[in-house]
Structures are given as C-alpha cells and as structure tokens.
ZAMARGU-4260 file (C-alpha; in steps of 0.2 Angstrom, whole numbers, plus 5000, padded with zeros to 4 digits):
<rodrens>
0) 5455/5523/5291 | 5438/5517/5297 | 5435/5518/5318 | 5432/5498/5318 | 5449/5497/5309
5) 5458/5507/5322 | 5448/5497/5335 | 5452/5482/5327 | 5472/5486/5327 | 5474/5493/5345
10) 5464/5477/5352 | 5476/5467/5340 | 5491/5477/5351 | 5484/5477/5368 | 5470/5459/5367
15) 5452/5463/5374 | 5455/5446/5383 | 5471/5452/5393 | 5459/5465/5402 | 5450/5462/5418
20) 5434/5454/5420 | 5426/5469/5426 | 5434/5479/5415 | 5427/5490/5399 | 5439/5492/5383
25) 5438/5495/5365 | 5424/5507/5358 | 5411/5512/5370 | 5402/5526/5359 | 5403/5531/5341
30) 5401/5526/5325 | 5411/5511/5319 | 5410/5516/5301 | 5414/5534/5302 | 5432/5538/5294
35) 5444/5543/5305 | 5449/5563/5304 | 5459/5564/5319 | 5464/5556/5335 | 5464/5564/5352
40) 5475/5555/5365 | 5470/5557/5385 | 5471/5548/5401 | 5454/5550/5405 | 5437/5553/5396
45) 5429/5568/5401 | 5417/5581/5394 | 5435/5593/5393 | 5442/5580/5385 | 5428/5577/5373
50) 5431/5595/5369 | 5448/5598/5367 | 5447/5582/5354 | 5435/5593/5344 | 5445/5608/5344
55) 5459/5597/5337 | 5451/5592/5323 | 5448/5576/5327 | 5433/5564/5327 | 5441/5549/5340
60) 5448/5551/5358 | 5458/5536/5363 | 5460/5535/5383 | 5467/5524/5395 | 5452/5526/5407
65) 5435/5518/5400 | 5424/5532/5400 | 5414/5520/5412 | 5415/5503/5422 | 5395/5501/5422
70) 5385/5508/5409 | 5375/5524/5416 | 5356/5523/5416 | 5353/5537/5406 | 5365/5550/5396
75) 5364/5569/5397 | 5369/5584/5400 | 5379/5587/5416 | 5369/5585/5432 | 5375/5583/5447
80) 5363/5569/5452 | 5370/5558/5437 | 5388/5552/5434 | 5399/5562/5426 | 5400/5548/5415
85) 5381/5552/5407 | 5387/5568/5401 | 5404/5561/5394 | 5394/5549/5381 | 5381/5563/5379
90) 5393/5574/5371 | 5402/5563/5363 | 5388/5556/5354 | 5381/5572/5351 | 5398/5579/5343
95) 5401/5563/5334 | 5417/5558/5343 | 5421/5537/5345 | 5428/5533/5360 | 5441/5520/5362
100) 5449/5515/5380 | 5461/5503/5381 | 5464/5499/5401 | 5467/5484/5413 | 5474/5479/5395
105) 5486/5490/5392 | 5491/5489/5409 | 5497/5471/5408 | 5508/5475/5392 | 5527/5472/5391
110) 5526/5491/5383 | 5518/5498/5403 | 5530/5491/5411 | 5546/5494/5402 | 5540/5512/5402
115) 5537/5513/5423 | 5553/5505/5422 | 5563/5517/5411 | 5554/5532/5420 | 5565/5529/5437
120) 5580/5523/5428 | 5580/5504/5429 | 5575/5491/5419 | 5560/5476/5421 | 5565/5461/5428
125) 5546/5454/5423 | 5528/5458/5428 | 5522/5455/5448 | 5510/5443/5441 | 5523/5433/5431
130) 5540/5438/5435 | 5547/5422/5427 | 5541/5425/5410 | 5545/5442/5405 | 5534/5439/5388
135) 5516/5434/5398 | 5505/5448/5402 | 5506/5455/5420 | 5502/5470/5431 | 5516/5479/5438
140) 5534/5475/5436 | 5551/5472/5446 | 5562/5485/5442 | 5582/5482/5445 | 5589/5499/5446
145) 5608/5502/5440 | 5613/5506/5458 | 5607/5507/5476 | 5600/5525/5479 | 5592/5531/5495
150) 5573/5529/5496 | 5574/5549/5495 | 5585/5550/5480 | 5572/5537/5471 | 5556/5551/5477
155) 5563/5566/5472 | 5567/5556/5454 | 5549/5550/5453 | 5542/5567/5457 | 5554/5572/5442
160) 5549/5561/5433 | 5530/5559/5437 | 5526/5578/5441 | 5515/5580/5457 | 5520/5578/5477
165) 5523/5559/5480 | 5518/5554/5498 | 5532/5546/5503 | 5533/5531/5518 | 5548/5526/5525
170) 5564/5534/5531 | 5573/5544/5518 | 5590/5536/5519 | 5584/5519/5517 | 5592/5511/5502
175) 5583/5503/5489 | 5588/5496/5472 | 5574/5482/5469 | 5557/5492/5466 | 5542/5484/5466
180) 5532/5496/5452 | 5512/5497/5446 | 5502/5511/5438 | 5485/5516/5446 | 5480/5507/5463
185) 5491/5495/5471 | 5479/5484/5476 | 5484/5468/5484 | 5503/5469/5472 | 5512/5473/5488
190) 5513/5456/5495 | 5517/5450/5477 | 5532/5463/5476 | 5537/5458/5495 | 5538/5439/5491
195) 5550/5444/5475 | 5563/5454/5486 | 5557/5472/5482 | 5564/5485/5494 | 5551/5497/5490
200) 5536/5501/5479 | 5530/5514/5469 | 5513/5515/5463 | 5498/5528/5460 | 5489/5525/5477
205) 5485/5512/5492 | 5476/5512/5508 | 5484/5519/5523 | 5485/5503/5533 | 5493/5494/5518
210) 5505/5508/5517 | 5509/5507/5537 | 5510/5487/5534 | 5523/5489/5519 | 5533/5501/5525
215) 5536/5492/5543 | 5540/5476/5532 | 5556/5485/5525 | 5547/5489/5509 | 5540/5507/5508
220) 5528/5513/5495 | 5531/5530/5487 | 5512/5535/5480 | 5512/5545/5463 | 5494/5550/5464
225) 5482/5537/5452 | 5484/5549/5437 | 5503/5554/5439 | 5508/5536/5439 | 5498/5532/5423
230) 5499/5548/5413 | 5515/5542/5403 | 5503/5528/5396 | 5496/5542/5385 | 5514/5541/5375
235) 5510/5522/5372 | 5494/5525/5365 | 5500/5538/5355 | 5513/5527/5347 | 5501/5512/5344
240) 5488/5524/5336 | 5503/5529/5324 | 5508/5509/5321 | 5490/5506/5316 | 5491/5518/5301
245) 5484/5536/5308 | 5495/5549/5303 | 5506/5556/5315 | 5500/5574/5310 | 5485/5569/5315
250) 5486/5563/5333 | 5487/5575/5346 | 5491/5573/5366 | 5479/5581/5377 | 5487/5582/5395
255) 5476/5589/5413 | 5490/5588/5427 | 5483/5599/5435 | 5465/5590/5441 | 5471/5591/5460
260) 5483/5600/5471 | 5490/5597/5490 | 5494/5609/5502 | 5511/5610/5508 | 5513/5623/5522
265) 5500/5636/5530 | 5490/5642/5516 | 5501/5637/5500 | 5495/5628/5488 | 5506/5615/5477
270) 5497/5610/5460 | 5498/5591/5456
</rodrens>
C-alpha cells in the first residue's frame, strides 16, 4: 500500500469536508508514493513521536492533532525561537516519515461519540450539533447513563477510564444521568448541552467563567485535560488504519500519558 492510498482510505472513513474550515487534515508531510512499511498512531505529532515511529520500524505517523493549523515559516531543528511544528516537519522530512492527521473530521464521527459515551458507561443519544439525527456528522454527544449516579461517582469513573486527575465543578452529591460529553475544548457547546437537558458535562477543557456559569445553572463540568479526553481516539485511528489494509502486526500505538502533572497537596506531585 502507498501512503497516498492510505490517506485516501482514511479520508473516505473520515471525510475532509467534515473538518472545520480552519483545520488541517490529511497528509502534512511525506512522500505520497512511498510504500507503507508500518504505521504508528499517536495523539500528537511531535519530534518524540517521530522518533518512536522510526524506532518501531514504521514510516507513517497517523495522529489526531495535526502538525500545525498554520504552517510555520521555516522547517528547522528544535529552536526556542520557532514553533515546535517547525522541528516536527524538519524531523519527519529528514527521516522519511509521512504524517497524516484526522482531527475535527474524526471528532464529528459516530465512532468518536460512541466511544466517549461507552467510556463513561452510557450510550450516545446523538451529537450536540445534531441530536435528532444519529447518522449526521456532529461534534460531541448527549450520553444517557443506565442509572442515575452522583457527580462524584461520575468523576471517579472518568478518572479511572481516562486517567489523570479531572477538575470537577459542582457538589459531589449532585445526581446526574444525562451527560453532555465532548473531546478537547468545550467552546460554546455548554449551551447546547443545557438546551438538550444535560445534567453535567464531561470535556477536555473549558474556561473558568464558562465552568462557573455552567455549574451555577445546574450543569457542572468535569474537565479531563485536553489530551486525556482525546487519547482514546487512538483506538479509532488504529482500527481505521487496519481496516484500510495495513497489517495489524505493522501498526503500533504510541501513548504519552505524562505530558504534564498536577500538585495535589504540599510538595506531592500527581502525574497526569
């Protein structure tokens, strides 16, 4: 299989037209006519993930987040005066690694919302964008839990399934069953979740005033961390690559769970 054939298959599964207009999906760097020797899967395209791709004997890196949203003005080795994407593209081109990304087009997929809902023990009742059409591409999901739980129990389950130390707004004893869930940044979707009857929101990140407002209106947010909320999408990417025709034995998933840490009490550090 050629790199261009793999890209074509992935974009058939997660169409480019479903991505945001500002997004950069598909092939960012690489040789379209190169044979795919192996594929690595990662959340982010970094110099480290390029190196791990090579160490795995692969020459294609498939990521959720693109290398860049706006191309840097130069491609150079790591330099504190340039964006990190400059070094990523430099490393990928130097070592012959092709980078393909599926970002907001994957975010809008049925696979993404069903996975997020399954991780918190519920089922998807439609996206936040198109709640009445389960087949329409849409960001986020309204998730129905089989039974009512407390906000504290939901948060503990999120910590167990997504990892890290979620930041939770609202009283722990708050009863919840209908949940809005979204990978990455919440943006303005808190309003959609409230309009759809959500009793809590699970997402990667949201602003202080947004969280304060949502909690005061009876829809407390649980913030997982942007990366933690989307790290599970690696499983979707792996399945898509294998379904495209790449031998499963030649596909490796790269995880970087410790990109940041939090201080819990005193000098104690809690890894993310």
